[in-house]
N, C-alpha and C positions, 0 to 999 in steps of 0.2 A: 108160449109163456110175453111173444109176444105181442099178441091177441090180447091180454090182461093186460099189458104195461097199456098200450095203450087206451084201455078200456077205460081202468085209472084216469089214466091222464086229463080225459075230453074228461075227467069230472069230478075231477083234480081242476081243473079249469073254473068249474061253475063255482065251484068254491069258492076260489081266490075271486073271484070276481062279489059273489059274495060279500063278503070277508072285508073285502075294497070299499064295498059300499056301508057298511057300515063302519068302517073304522072308519071313511071321512063324518059319519053323523058323529059321530064321536069325535072329533078335535070336532063340528064347531061349537056342539054343546059346551066342550070343552073350551076353548073358547072368545066364544058366551057369559062363559061364566067367567073367565080372567078379567075381560070384559069388564063385568056388571063388576068385579071387583075395584079393577083400578078403581072403577067411578064412585062407587063407595070409599076408598081410601083418596083422593080425588077433592071430593066433595066435603071428607070433613078436615080434612088438609086448610078448604078456603074457609075454610065455618071457625076452623079455629083461630088461624089468621081477623078474619072479619072478627072477632070478642075479641082477640092482644091488643085489636088498634081502637075498639069501643074501648074497651078498662086501662090504654094508655090514654085514652085522650080523659075522661073524667079526670084522672090525676092529672 
């Protein structure tokens, strides 16, 4: 039983390494997407502020 458990233990280590790499790549993609959405929101807010100033100055 000890031999089997040690063999599976080494396999699980390889799997965790792969999983860790995949997880970090997923996280990187998620954070990129969040940053992108945040940039879009901030740019929209800036645009709306500019629009409101432009319309108020016309009045």
